[in-house]
SELOMAR-133186 format. One record per residue: residue number from 1; residue in one letter; x, y, z of N, C-alpha, C in turn. Coordinates in steps of 0.02 Angstrom, whole numbers, plus 50000, padded with zeros to 5 digits. Each point is the difference from the previous one (the first is absolute). Layout:
BEGIN
NUM a X Y Z X Y Z X Y Z $
...
END
This chain:
BEGIN
1 m 50391 50481 50147 49966 49938 49980 50052 49947 49986 $
2 t 49987 49939 50024 50048 49946 49991 49987 49965 49933 $
3 m 50054 49988 49965 49995 49965 49936 50022 49928 50008 $
4 f 49968 49956 49962 50018 49930 50004 50068 49989 49966 $
5 p 50046 49964 50033 50066 49990 49971 49999 49948 49945 $
6 e 50053 50001 49960 50009 49951 49948 50068 49967 50008 $
7 t 50007 49939 49976 50064 49969 49998 50032 50013 49932 $
8 r 50065 49986 49996 50034 50012 49937 49970 49958 49944 $
9 s 49972 49943 50016 49972 49957 49949 49929 50020 49979 $
10 d 49971 50049 50035 49933 50021 49984 50001 50052 49944 $
11 p 49943 50015 49968 49997 50053 49950 50012 50067 50032 $
12 p 50018 50051 49961 50010 50066 50027 49937 50026 50033 $
13 p 50006 50042 50053 49941 50025 50034 49961 50046 49955 $
14 r 49935 49996 50006 49956 50043 49961 49949 50033 50047 $
15 d 49981 50060 49982 49949 50034 50038 49934 49964 49990 $
16 p 49959 49993 50054 49937 49966 49991 49954 50040 49953 $
17 p 49963 49966 49957 49957 50035 49954 49945 50036 50037 $
18 p 49974 50055 49971 49945 50036 50032 49940 49955 50008 $
19 r 49956 50019 50046 49941 49959 50012 49957 49995 49938 $
20 s 49994 50055 49963 49959 49998 49939 50029 49951 49949 $
21 a 50068 49998 49995 50031 49953 49953 49987 49928 50021 $
22 r 50003 49987 50065 49986 49932 50023 49928 49980 49985 $
23 r 49955 50047 50008 49930 49985 49984 49991 49985 49926 $
24 v 50034 50038 49959 49995 49988 49928 50027 49932 49982 $
25 r 50059 49982 50029 50028 49934 49986 49955 49944 50024 $
26 g 49970 50009 50059 49954 49949 50024 49939 49993 49955 $
27 a 49975 50057 49976 49942 49997 49955 50018 49965 49934 $
28 v 50061 50015 49975 50022 49968 49937 50007 49925 50009 $
29 a 50030 49980 50058 50008 49928 50013 49933 49965 50005 $
30 r 49954 50030 50036 49933 49970 50006 49966 49997 49932 $
31 g 50008 50053 49960 49969 50000 49934 50029 49946 49955 $
32 a 50067 49988 50004 50031 49949 49959 49974 49930 50018 $
33 v 49998 49986 50066 49975 49935 50022 49927 49991 49980 $
34 a 49960 50053 50010 49929 49995 49982 49991 49990 49925 $
35 a 50043 50032 49958 49993 49993 49928 50015 49930 49977 $
36 v 50054 49970 50027 50017 49931 49982 49945 49952 50019 $
37 l 49977 50006 50062 49947 49955 50023 49935 50012 49962 $
38 a 49985 50063 49985 49939 50015 49962 50003 49970 49930 $
39 g 50060 50002 49970 50007 49969 49934 49987 49926 50002 $
40 l 50026 49966 50051 49987 49928 50006 49926 49986 50012 $
41 i 49969 50040 50043 49929 49990 50014 49959 50012 49938 $
42 a 50018 50051 49961 49963 50015 49938 50005 49942 49951 $
43 a 50062 49972 49994 50008 49943 49955 49959 49940 50023 $
44 e 50000 49988 50065 49960 49945 50026 49926 50014 49991 $
45 g 49979 50064 50005 49930 50017 49989 49978 49984 49930 $
46 v 50043 50012 49953 49983 49984 49930 49991 49925 49992 $
47 v 50046 49961 50031 49996 49927 49993 49938 49974 50036 $
48 l 49991 50022 50061 49943 49974 50040 49934 50028 49975 $
49 g 50002 50059 49968 49937 50029 49977 49974 49971 49936 $
50 g 50039 49957 49966 49977 49970 49938 49938 49958 50011 $
51 q 49999 49964 50057 49942 49960 50018 49982 50015 50073 $
52 p 49964 50054 50012 49986 50022 50069 49961 49949 50039 $
53 t 50026 49982 50058 49967 49956 50047 50012 50027 50070 $
54 a 49964 49975 50048 50008 50022 50069 50070 49984 50027 $
55 p 50028 49939 49990 50068 49987 50024 50052 50046 49969 $
56 r 49992 50014 49934 50048 50044 49969 49995 50071 50029 $
57 a 49939 50022 50014 49991 50066 50030 50031 50003 50070 $
58 i 49993 49945 50038 50030 49997 50067 50075 50004 49995 $
59 a 50030 49962 49953 50073 50000 49993 50025 50069 49980 $
60 l 49964 50034 49954 50022 50066 49979 49994 50051 50057 $
61 a 49946 49997 50038 49990 50046 50056 50054 49989 50054 $
62 a 50015 49937 50014 50052 49985 50049 50067 50027 49977 $
63 g 50015 49993 49935 50063 50027 49975 50005 50075 50007 $
64 v 49945 50035 49988 50000 50072 50008 50013 50020 50072 $
65 v 49966 49967 50047 50009 50017 50071 50072 49986 50023 $
66 v 50027 49942 49981 50068 49983 50022 50051 50047 49969 $
67 c 49990 50018 49937 50047 50047 49969 49997 50069 50032 $
68 l 49940 50022 50019 49995 50063 50036 50036 49997 50067 $
69 c 49998 49943 50033 50035 49992 50064 50076 50001 49991 $
70 a 50023 49979 49942 50073 49999 49989 50029 50070 49988 $
71 v 49958 50048 49983 50024 50068 49990 50011 50032 50069 $
72 p 50059 50030 50013 50015 50029 50067 49964 50067 50010 $
73 w 49937 49996 50018 49960 50061 50011 50023 50034 50065 $
74 p 50008 50066 49998 50020 50036 50062 49945 49996 50053 $
75 g 50021 49988 50061 49952 49996 50055 49972 49932 50012 $
76 v 50013 49952 49955 49974 49932 50008 50059 49954 50017 $
77 r 49998 49969 50057 50056 49959 50022 50008 49939 49956 $
78 l 50063 49978 49994 50016 49941 49960 49964 49939 50026 $
79 e 49997 49992 50066 49967 49941 50029 49926 49998 49983 $
80 v 49968 50058 49998 49928 50002 49983 49990 49980 49928 $
81 r 50041 50028 49955 49994 49983 49929 50014 49926 49988 $
82 g 50051 49974 50035 50016 49929 49991 49946 49954 50026 $
83 t 49970 50019 50056 49947 49958 50028 49940 49998 49954 $
84 v 49979 50058 49974 49943 50002 49955 50014 49960 49936 $
85 a 50060 50008 49973 50016 49965 49938 50001 49925 50010 $
86 a 50031 49976 50055 50003 49928 50013 49930 49972 50012 $
87 a 49958 50036 50038 49933 49975 50014 49958 49996 49936 $
88 v 50003 50051 49958 49961 50000 49939 50023 49945 49952 $
89 s 50066 49993 49993 50026 49950 49953 49984 49929 50024 $
90 l 50011 49987 50064 49986 49932 50025 49926 49984 49996 $
91 a 49958 50048 50018 49927 49988 49995 49979 49987 49928 $
92 t 50028 50039 49953 49983 49990 49930 50022 49932 49975 $
93 t 50059 49978 50020 50025 49934 49980 49955 49945 50026 $
94 v 49979 50005 50063 49956 49948 50029 49933 49999 49963 $
95 v 49972 50059 49987 49935 50002 49966 50005 49972 49930 $
96 l 50050 50021 49961 50005 49978 49931 50017 49926 49995 $
97 l 50040 49973 50046 50014 49929 49998 49939 49958 50016 $
98 s 49953 50029 50035 49940 49962 50018 49946 50004 49948 $
99 v 50004 50050 49953 49945 50008 49952 50024 49993 49928 $
100 d 50063 50016 49984 50021 50001 49930 50075 49988 49995 $
101 r 50020 49953 49956 50071 49987 49988 50016 50008 49926 $
102 s 49963 50043 49965 50009 50006 49928 50025 50069 49978 $
103 l 50029 50038 50046 50024 50066 49982 50060 49994 49952 $
104 r 50001 50044 49950 50057 50002 49954 50053 50049 50025 $
105 d 49983 50043 50047 50048 50049 50028 49987 50004 50074 $
106 w 50048 49978 50041 49990 49995 50072 50021 50062 50038 $
107 g 50030 50052 49968 50016 50062 50034 50074 50011 50009 $
108 l 50036 50011 49945 50072 50013 50004 50014 50064 50038 $
109 g 49960 50052 49987 50009 50063 50035 49991 49993 50075 $
110 e 49952 49959 50020 49988 49988 50071 50059 49965 50033 $
111 s 50029 49950 49966 50058 49965 50028 50060 50047 50006 $
112 l 50011 50042 49949 50055 50048 50003 49990 50049 50058 $
113 a 49938 50023 50009 49986 50047 50055 50012 49967 50068 $
114 l 49983 49936 50006 50013 49964 50063 50074 49995 50015 $
115 l 50040 49988 49948 50073 49997 50010 50028 50068 50017 $
116 l 49973 50054 49971 50022 50067 50016 49985 50018 50073 $
117 l 49948 49971 50028 49984 50011 50071 50041 49954 50045 $
118 l 50015 49939 49976 50034 49951 50041 50070 50023 50020 $
119 g 50037 50029 49952 50068 50022 50015 50004 50051 50055 $
120 p 49965 50057 49994 50003 50051 50054 49974 49974 50067 $
121 v 49949 49958 49999 49974 49974 50064 50053 49958 50036 $
122 l 50034 49956 49963 50050 49958 50031 50060 50040 50025 $
123 r 50016 50056 49967 50059 50037 50020 49987 50053 50053 $
124 r 49942 50034 49997 49989 50058 50043 49956 49987 50060 $
125 s 49954 49954 49995 49952 49991 50055 50034 49967 50060 $
126 a 49967 50008 50058 50024 49966 50059 49999 49924 49989 $
127 a 50043 49965 50037 50009 49928 49988 49934 49961 50002 $
128 p 49957 50008 50051 49938 49962 50001 49955 50016 49940 $
129 t 49995 50064 49984 49958 50020 49943 50029 49974 49935 $
130 a 50067 50004 49993 50032 49975 49939 49988 49926 49991 $
131 a 50001 49962 50055 49990 49928 49996 49928 49984 49979 $
132 r 49951 50031 50033 49930 49984 49986 49979 50027 49932 $
133 l 50010 50065 49990 49977 50030 49938 50041 49977 49940 $
134 g 50066 49990 50011 50041 49975 49946 49978 49931 49977 $
135 a 49983 49957 50048 49976 49933 49981 49935 50004 49961 $
136 a 49954 50044 50022 49936 50007 49965 50010 50024 49929 $
137 l 50044 50050 49991 50012 50026 49933 50034 49948 49956 $
138 a 50046 49961 50028 50034 49948 49961 49950 49947 49978 $
139 v 49956 49978 50045 49950 49950 49982 49953 50027 49947 $
140 a 49981 50064 50007 49956 50030 49950 50033 50004 49932 $
141 a 50065 50017 49999 50035 50006 49936 50007 49932 49966 $
142 v 50013 49947 50039 50006 49933 49972 49932 49972 49982 $
143 g 49948 50018 50038 49934 49971 49989 49962 50031 49942 $
144 a 50016 50062 49982 49963 50032 49946 50002 49962 49934 $
145 p 50057 49973 49978 50001 49962 49937 49958 49936 50001 $
146 a 49982 49977 50061 49960 49939 50004 49931 50010 49972 $
147 r 49979 50062 49987 49934 50013 49971 49998 49981 49926 $
148 d 50059 49994 49968 50002 49987 49929 49977 49929 49985 $
149 a 49976 49991 49938 49978 49933 49981 50057 49950 49999 $
150 h 50061 50024 49988 50059 49957 50001 50052 50033 50046 $
151 p 49993 49990 50065 50039 50040 50048 50072 49978 50009 $
152 g 50019 49941 49977 50066 49973 50016 50058 50046 49985 $
153 p 50012 50019 49936 50059 50042 49984 49997 50069 50034 $
154 f 49940 50029 50002 49994 50067 50030 50013 49998 50075 $
155 t 49974 49948 50033 50011 49994 50072 50074 49989 50015 $
156 l 50033 49960 49960 50072 49989 50010 50039 50064 49991 $
157 a 49984 50039 49948 50034 50064 49988 49987 50048 50057 $
158 a 49937 50004 50024 49984 50045 50055 50036 49979 50064 $
159 a 50004 49935 50013 50034 49976 50060 50074 50017 49997 $
160 t 50030 49993 49940 50071 50015 49993 50013 50075 50013 $
161 m 49959 50042 49969 50009 50072 50009 49989 50020 50073 $
162 t 49950 49970 50032 49987 50016 50071 50059 49979 50044 $
163 a 50028 49942 49986 50057 49976 50039 50060 50046 49991 $
164 l 50012 50023 49938 50056 50045 49988 49990 50067 50037 $
165 v 49939 50026 49996 49987 50064 50035 50010 49991 50075 $
166 c 49975 49946 50028 50007 49989 50072 50074 49992 50020 $
167 a 50037 49961 49961 50071 49989 50018 50039 50065 49996 $
168 h 49990 50038 49946 50037 50063 49992 49982 50050 50054 $
169 t 49936 50007 50013 49978 50050 50049 50021 49981 50071 $
170 l 49996 49937 50017 50021 49979 50067 50076 50009 50009 $
171 s 50038 49989 49947 50073 50013 50005 50013 50074 50011 $
172 l 49962 50044 49967 50008 50072 50012 49979 50018 50071 $
173 r 49947 49969 50025 49978 50015 50068 50053 49978 50051 $
174 a 50031 49941 49988 50053 49977 50045 50059 50047 49998 $
175 y 50017 50025 49941 50055 50047 49993 49985 50065 50038 $
176 d 49939 50025 49991 49980 50061 50036 50004 49990 50075 $
177 t 49976 49944 50024 50001 49986 50072 50071 49996 50027 $
178 r 50043 49967 49962 50069 49993 50022 50036 50068 50001 $
179 r 49989 50040 49948 50031 50066 49998 49975 50044 50057 $
180 l 49935 49997 50014 49972 50040 50054 50028 49979 50067 $
181 a 50007 49935 50011 50028 49975 50063 50073 50023 50008 $
182 e 50038 49997 49946 50070 50021 50004 50005 50075 50012 $
183 l 49957 50038 49968 50001 50073 50010 49982 50017 50072 $
184 r 49951 49965 50028 49981 50013 50070 50057 49981 50047 $
185 a 50036 49946 49983 50056 49979 50042 50055 50053 49999 $
186 v 50014 50028 49940 50051 50052 49995 49980 50062 50040 $
187 r 49937 50020 49992 49977 50059 50037 50001 49988 50075 $
188 g 49980 49939 50021 50002 49986 50071 50071 50001 50027 $
189 q 50047 49972 49962 50070 50001 50022 50026 50071 50005 $
190 e 49981 50042 49952 50023 50069 50001 49971 50037 50060 $
191 r 49938 49986 50016 49969 50033 50058 50033 49978 50065 $
192 r 50017 49935 50004 50035 49977 50060 50068 50032 50006 $
193 e 50034 50006 49944 50066 50034 50001 49993 50073 50021 $
194 l 49948 50032 49973 49989 50070 50019 49982 50006 50073 $
195 a 49960 49952 50026 49983 50001 50071 50062 49993 50044 $
196 r 50046 49957 49979 50063 49992 50038 50039 50066 50001 $
197 e 50005 50032 49942 50038 50061 49997 49967 50056 50039 $
198 l 49933 50005 49995 49966 50051 50039 50006 49987 50074 $
199 h 50000 49936 50018 50011 49984 50071 50067 50027 50024 $
200 d 50052 49988 49961 50067 50022 50020 50003 50076 50005 $
201 l 49966 50034 49953 50003 50073 49999 49957 50031 50056 $
202 v 49937 49977 50004 49955 50030 50049 50021 49981 50071 $
203 a 50023 49938 50008 50023 49980 50067 50058 50043 50023 $
204 h 50044 50019 49953 50056 50043 50018 49975 50067 50027 $
205 h 49950 50029 49967 49975 50066 50021 49961 49994 50066 $
206 i 49960 49947 50007 49961 49993 50062 50048 49988 50059 $
207 a 50052 49960 49989 50049 49989 50053 50033 50066 50021 $
208 g 50014 50043 49951 50028 50066 50017 49952 50041 50042 $
209 i 49935 49997 49984 49950 50037 50040 49998 49974 50071 $
210 v 50003 49933 50007 49999 49970 50067 50061 50022 50041 $
211 v 50058 50001 49968 50061 50021 50036 49995 50072 50022 $
212 l 49974 50043 49956 49992 50071 50018 49950 50008 50057 $
213 a 49946 49960 49997 49950 50004 50054 50031 49978 50066 $
214 q 50041 49947 49999 50032 49978 50062 50047 50054 50026 $
215 a 50038 50031 49955 50045 50053 50022 49961 50058 50029 $
216 g 49945 50019 49968 49960 50055 50027 49969 49984 50067 $
217 r 49981 49937 50009 49968 49982 50064 50050 50000 50057 $
218 w 50063 49980 49987 50048 49995 50054 50036 50067 50013 $
219 t 50001 50043 49951 50035 50064 50010 49953 50056 50018 $
220 g 49935 49993 49987 49953 50053 50015 49976 49997 50072 $
221 a 49972 50055 50021 49973 50004 50068 49933 49963 50003 $
222 d 49979 49982 50061 49936 49967 50008 49944 50046 49979 $
223 g 49949 49972 49969 49944 50041 49978 49964 49968 49942 $
224 p 49954 50036 49969 49963 49972 49943 50045 49979 49943 $
225 g 50055 50038 49990 50046 49983 49945 50030 49931 50009 $
226 t 50019 49983 50062 50030 49934 50014 49950 49945 49986 $
227 e 49937 50010 50018 49948 49950 49986 49990 49991 49924 $
228 a 50002 50056 49965 49992 49996 49927 50057 49961 49968 $
229 f 50062 50012 50024 50057 49962 49974 49992 49926 50013 $
230 a 49974 49983 50061 49991 49929 50016 49949 49968 49954 $
231 r 49946 50037 49984 49950 49973 49954 50029 49991 49930 $
232 i 50040 50049 49978 50032 49994 49933 50044 49938 49998 $
233 e 50038 49989 50054 50044 49941 50002 49960 49936 49997 $
234 k 49945 49997 50037 49960 49939 50001 49968 49987 49932 $
235 e 49971 50053 49969 49969 49992 49935 50052 49980 49948 $
236 g 50059 50028 50004 50053 49982 49953 50020 49927 50006 $
237 d 50007 49976 50062 50017 49929 50010 49946 49954 49972 $
238 e 49936 50019 50011 49945 49959 49974 49999 50001 49923 $
239 a 50015 50059 49971 50001 50004 49927 50055 49956 49971 $
240 l 50059 50000 50032 50054 49957 49977 49981 49926 50004 $
241 a 49969 49980 50056 49981 49931 50008 49948 49979 49947 $
242 s 49950 50044 49988 49950 49985 49949 50030 49994 49931 $
243 m 50048 50043 49986 50032 49998 49934 50040 49936 49991 $
244 h 50035 49979 50052 50038 49937 49996 49953 49941 49986 $
245 r 49942 49999 50034 49952 49945 49989 49972 50002 49929 $
246 l 49982 50059 49976 49971 50006 49934 50049 49978 49945 $
247 v 50060 50025 50004 50049 49983 49949 50020 49926 50006 $
248 g 49999 49973 50060 50014 49929 50008 49950 49956 49963 $
249 l 49937 50023 49997 49949 49963 49962 50010 50006 49925 $
250 l 50028 50056 49978 50008 50012 49928 50063 49968 49972 $
251 r 50049 49989 50041 50064 49975 49975 49995 49925 49985 $
252 d 50035 49980 49947 50008 49928 49986 50052 49969 50045 $
253 s 50052 50039 50015 50053 49976 50043 50031 50061 50034 $
254 a 50034 49989 50053 50031 50055 50036 50063 50022 49964 $
255 r 50000 50060 49972 50058 50026 49965 50022 50064 50034 $
256 t 50064 50009 50005 50025 50058 50037 50046 50043 49959 $
257 e 50002 49991 49933 50044 50041 49960 49977 50072 50002 $
258 p 50045 50048 49998 49981 50070 50006 49962 50024 49939 $
259 v 49961 50053 50009 49963 50030 49945 50048 50035 49953 $
260 a 49996 49985 49936 50046 50029 49951 49982 50073 49987 $
261 g 50051 50041 49984 49990 50070 49985 50037 50021 49937 $
262 l 50012 50065 49993 50032 50025 49940 50073 49977 49996 $
263 k 50033 49991 50056 50068 49974 49999 50002 49931 49967 $
264 e 49952 49959 50017 49996 49933 49971 49981 50003 49926 $
265 v 49962 50052 49981 49984 50007 49929 50063 50011 49959 $
266 r 50044 50043 50024 50063 50011 49964 50042 49936 49998 $
267 e 50002 49964 50055 50037 49937 50000 49969 49950 49951 $
268 l 49933 50000 49996 49966 49956 49955 50018 50016 49927 $
269 v 50001 50064 49983 50017 50020 49932 50073 49983 49984 $
270 d 50045 50012 50048 50070 49984 49988 50011 49925 49991 $
271 t 49965 49960 50039 50006 49927 49993 49973 49978 49932 $
272 f 49946 50030 49977 49972 49983 49935 50050 50016 49945 $
273 s 50035 50057 50005 50047 50021 49949 50058 49951 49993 $
274 r 50018 49967 50054 50057 49954 49997 49983 49935 49963 $
275 t 49936 49983 49995 49981 49937 49968 49955 50010 49939 $
276 g 49981 50062 49985 49956 50014 49945 50021 50062 49963 $
277 p 49955 50031 49962 50017 50062 49965 50014 50056 50050 $
278 p 50039 50051 49980 50015 50056 50045 49935 50032 50025 $
279 a 49996 50013 50064 49941 50031 50030 50022 50061 50040 $
280 e 49959 50052 49997 50013 50062 50036 49943 50015 50047 $
281 f 50018 50029 50058 49950 50023 50048 50007 50075 50008 $
282 d 49952 50036 49974 50001 50073 50001 49953 50024 50056 $
283 l 50029 50024 50054 49962 50023 50058 50005 50076 50003 $
284 a 49943 50033 50001 49999 50073 50001 50036 50026 50061 $
285 p 50040 50054 49994 50038 50026 50057 49955 50017 50059 $
286 g 50022 49981 50060 49965 50015 50061 49937 49961 50011 $
287 l 49984 49952 49956 49937 49963 50006 50004 49944 50051 $
288 a 50059 49970 50008 50006 49942 50044 49980 50016 50071 $
289 a 50017 50059 50024 49986 50018 50070 49927 50016 50011 $
290 r 49959 50005 49946 49930 50019 50008 49951 49943 49989 $
291 v 50025 49942 49979 49956 49944 49985 49987 49959 50063 $
292 d 49936 49989 50016 49985 49960 50059 50017 49927 49987 $
293 r 50006 49962 50053 50025 49931 49994 49951 49955 49964 $
294 a 49934 50010 50009 49952 49957 49965 50005 50010 49925 $
295 s 50008 50063 49978 50006 50013 49929 50066 49974 49973 $
296 a 50054 50007 50039 50065 49973 49978 49996 49924 49992 $
297 a 49964 49966 50044 49993 49928 49993 49960 49982 49938 $
298 a 49948 50040 49984 49961 49989 49940 50043 50011 49938 $
299 v 50042 50052 50000 50045 50013 49944 50046 49941 49989 $
300 h 50028 49974 50054 50045 49942 49995 49963 49940 49970 $
301 r 49939 49988 50021 49961 49944 49975 49987 50006 49925 $
302 v 49981 50060 49978 49986 50010 49929 50063 49993 49958 $
303 v 50054 50030 50023 50063 49996 49962 50024 49928 49996 $
304 r 49995 49964 50054 50022 49929 50000 49961 49960 49949 $
305 e 49934 50007 49999 49959 49962 49953 50011 50023 49928 $
306 a 50008 50066 49990 50011 50026 49933 50066 49975 49971 $
307 l 50052 49999 50041 50064 49974 49976 49997 49925 49986 $
308 t 49962 49964 50041 49990 49929 49987 49966 49989 49933 $
309 n 49950 50042 49984 49965 49994 49936 50047 50017 49942 $
310 v 50045 50048 50009 50048 50016 49948 50044 49939 49986 $
311 r 50025 49970 50052 50044 49942 49992 49963 49941 49968 $
312 r 49936 49995 50014 49962 49942 49976 49973 50010 49930 $
313 h 49977 50061 49984 49963 50011 49938 50037 50044 49950 $
314 a 50053 50034 50020 50034 50046 49954 50075 49985 50001 $
315 r 50017 49941 49978 50070 49980 50001 50042 50038 49949 $
316 d 49966 50034 49952 50037 50039 49951 50009 50073 50022 $
317 a 49979 50017 50060 50007 50069 50023 50073 50017 50010 $
318 t 50018 50063 49981 50070 50023 50008 50008 50049 50056 $
319 w 49945 50026 50027 50004 50045 50057 49935 50000 50038 $
320 v 50004 50017 50064 49942 50007 50044 50010 50063 50041 $
321 k 49949 50040 50005 50003 50062 50038 49945 50001 50053 $
322 v 50020 50011 50061 49953 50006 50056 50004 50072 50026 $
323 s 49945 50034 50002 50000 50069 50023 49946 50010 50052 $
324 l 50016 50041 50050 49954 50016 50054 50001 50076 50009 $
325 e 49942 50031 49992 49996 50073 50001 49936 50022 50034 $
326 p 49997 50063 50022 49938 50026 50030 49944 50001 49948 $
327 y 49940 49993 50025 49941 50001 49957 49946 50040 50036 $
328 g 49977 50054 49968 49949 50041 50031 50028 50037 50060 $
329 a 49957 50013 50048 50020 50038 50059 50044 49959 50047 $
330 d 49980 49938 50013 50038 49960 50049 50000 49926 49982 $
331 g 49997 49985 49935 49999 49930 49979 50065 49979 49967 $
332 l 50003 49937 49981 50059 49971 49969 49980 49969 49932 $
333 r 50047 50005 49953 49990 49965 49936 50061 49956 49989 $
334 l 49988 49935 49997 50052 49951 49987 49991 49974 49929 $
335 t 50055 50000 49961 49997 49976 49931 50058 49951 49988 $
336 v 49984 49943 49972 50050 49950 49981 49992 49988 49926 $
337 r 50051 50016 49960 49996 49995 49928 50057 49957 49973 $
338 d 49988 49967 49944 50052 49963 49965 49987 50006 49925 $
339 d 50049 49979 49960 49994 50005 49927 49989 49932 49968 $
340 g 49978 49951 50038 49989 49934 49973 49935 49996 49960 $
341 r 49997 49953 49955 49939 49989 49962 49953 49956 50040 $
342 s 49934 50008 49988 49951 49959 50034 50009 49928 49982 $
343 a 50003 49958 50052 50013 49929 49988 49936 49964 49983 $
344 a 50007 49937 49979 49941 49958 49987 49966 49985 50066 $
345 p 49936 49981 49997 49963 49986 50062 50037 49949 50043 $
346 a 50005 50016 50064 50035 49956 50047 49954 49946 50024 $
347 p 50025 49939 50009 49958 49947 50027 49979 50017 50071 $
348 e 49946 49970 50021 49975 50013 50067 50051 49983 50053 $
349 s 50038 49948 49988 50049 49978 50050 50055 50051 50010 $
350 q 50008 50047 49953 50052 50050 50006 49974 50065 50027 $
351 g 49940 50002 50024 49976 50061 50031 49933 50022 49974 $
352 g 49993 50006 49933 49937 50016 49971 49970 50065 50022 $
353 g 50041 50049 50024 49973 50064 50018 49982 50009 50073 $
354 f 50009 49948 50042 49981 50006 50070 50048 50045 50038 $
355 g 50063 50006 49976 50045 50047 50033 49977 50072 49993 $
356 v 49974 50017 49941 49972 50067 49990 49939 50010 50045 $
357 a 49960 49948 50007 49942 50005 50045 50022 50013 50071 $
358 g 50055 49969 50021 50026 50012 50067 50025 50072 50008 $
359 m 50034 50026 49949 50022 50070 50002 49941 50047 50007 $
360 a 49949 49987 49960 49940 50043 50002 49967 49997 50068 $
361 e 49997 49940 50029 49969 49992 50066 50036 50042 50052 $
362 r 50067 49999 49997 50040 50039 50048 49989 50075 49991 $
363 v 50002 50023 49938 49992 50072 49987 49930 50024 50017 $
364 e 49949 49960 49981 49931 50020 50014 49986 50001 50075 $
365 a 50034 49958 50038 49990 50000 50073 50022 50066 50030 $
366 l 50045 50036 49967 50023 50064 50024 49963 50058 49966 $
367 g 49946 49984 49963 49961 50053 49969 50026 50023 49933 $
368 g 50047 49963 49970 50029 50020 49936 49973 49959 49943 $
369 s 50034 50005 49942 49980 49964 49941 50062 49976 49964 $
370 l 49993 49947 49961 50056 49971 49963 49978 49983 49930 $
371 t 50042 50016 49951 49988 49982 49931 50061 49965 49973 $
372 a 49989 49955 49952 50055 49964 49968 49983 49989 49928 $
373 g 50046 50017 49954 49986 49992 49930 50057 50027 49958 $
374 p 49992 50000 49934 50052 50027 49956 50016 50073 50017 $
375 g 50065 50017 50001 50020 50068 50015 49989 50047 49942 $
376 p 49999 50065 50013 49988 50049 49946 50054 49999 49947 $
377 e 50061 49977 50017 50055 49998 49953 50020 49928 49984 $
378 g 49953 49953 50008 50015 49930 49989 50019 49966 50065 $
379 g 50013 49935 49995 50017 49964 50061 49939 49991 50045 $
380 w 50014 49994 50064 49947 49987 50050 50008 50048 50058 $
381 q 49945 50019 50029 50002 50048 50055 49950 49981 50054 $
382 v 50024 50001 50062 49958 49991 50058 50002 50066 50040 $
383 q 49942 50027 50015 49997 50063 50036 49952 49995 50058 $
384 a 50023 50022 50058 49958 50000 50060 49995 50071 50027 $
385 l 49940 50021 50017 49987 50065 50030 49978 49989 50072 $
386 l 50037 50029 50046 49984 49994 50071 49983 50069 50028 $
387 p 49938 50015 50014 49982 50067 50024 50013 50008 50074 $
388 a 50011 50062 50020 50007 50018 50072 50049 49956 50036 $
389 t 50061 49996 49974 50051 49957 50032 50060 50040 50024 $
390 l 50006 50063 49981 50058 50040 50018 49985 50042 50062 $
391 s 50051 50009 50041 49994 50041 50060 50062 50044 50004 $
392 a 50005 50035 50055 50059 50043 50010 50062 49956 50005 $
393 a 50058 50031 49990 50063 49962 50001 50007 49962 50065 $
394 r 50023 49938 49994 50006 49957 50059 50065 49961 49995 $
395 t 50019 49969 50053 50063 49963 50002 49989 49927 50014 $
396 d 49942 49975 49981 49983 49929 50010 50048 49956 49960 $
397 r 50036 49959 50035 50052 49959 49967 49970 49955 49948 $
398 g 49937 49974 50012 49969 49956 49952 49978 50036 49938 $
399 s 50001 50067 49997 49974 50035 49942 50054 50037 49964 $
400 t 50061 49988 50014 50055 50035 49968 50031 49956 49947 $
401 a 50033 50032 49953 50035 49964 49948 50067 50031 49992 $
402 p 50051 49964 49983 50067 50028 49992 50003 50047 49942 $
END
């Protein structure tokens, strides 16, 4: 199972709470909101019930309905609750303004419930729904105090609170949108990089098959075998052409740098040691010859980003250890550890965790998982598990390390 990664500036990873615990927390939250709103409605009922009239009964009933809509009931969509609340509140305001302007209590609980609905609608709903329903809820929240016999101060206070809620929520929505766009851009870039590397690797193997088919066709005797070799050669050429076209669509620019392997990982660690804290690369004996090139490229990508994070967020680190060892029957376990303390949250312009998202995208594309968080002995640890990546000993130059 893949775990969501964390950046150094994020809180330590925690196991997700059981489903029963989440249900209990949700019930407690709903109960707390309902209790506060019920208290306000009860107080208003006492005030309005002193001299019972039809307008006062309408105002109290509307407040009860709107407050019930503000409670996050399971199975009832936010948009449905918001629509009902806005419709009831606006209709009540129109009716009361046309028949009575002498209310001593215009519905504080109702206004609070409308604001509790306005925030989530503006932040979570789709843009068209947020615009329409958000406007209706805002008008309802500002219009409710107009029922009072002296609406001026109350309407001004409601308008101010509504404006603050709208401004704060829309800023959060813009932040969420920007973060999501940047995360998608990082993932897209990582996928294009992975496509380039897979192209280089797979094209190498397909080209080898085509060469062998050509050799078999020219050295073998005439017969069904020769025809089969010719078909293999033709299919291989078509596969290479299709792959070139596909990767050409995915690439941002034509890049021809070779796919990095374990040799480059050691060079990367050595280069880091010359300009930062001492770093070690511990490679299990005999492992280099068994790692396939796609996995070696993924290891290089993870180590490069992990070392970048150490340099950026753990400037007090005194050592860094990179280890690569077998995991399970034929998998790999890569661990990058340091002894630095967790840094303060990094500004978005400095990365904001997107590098970790790129590492996770690369590892997950190979069927593995990546975790990042405080190490068991302090400091920070990044660990990647790559299943089914080891094979019999091989002499692939791109997969060897000194």
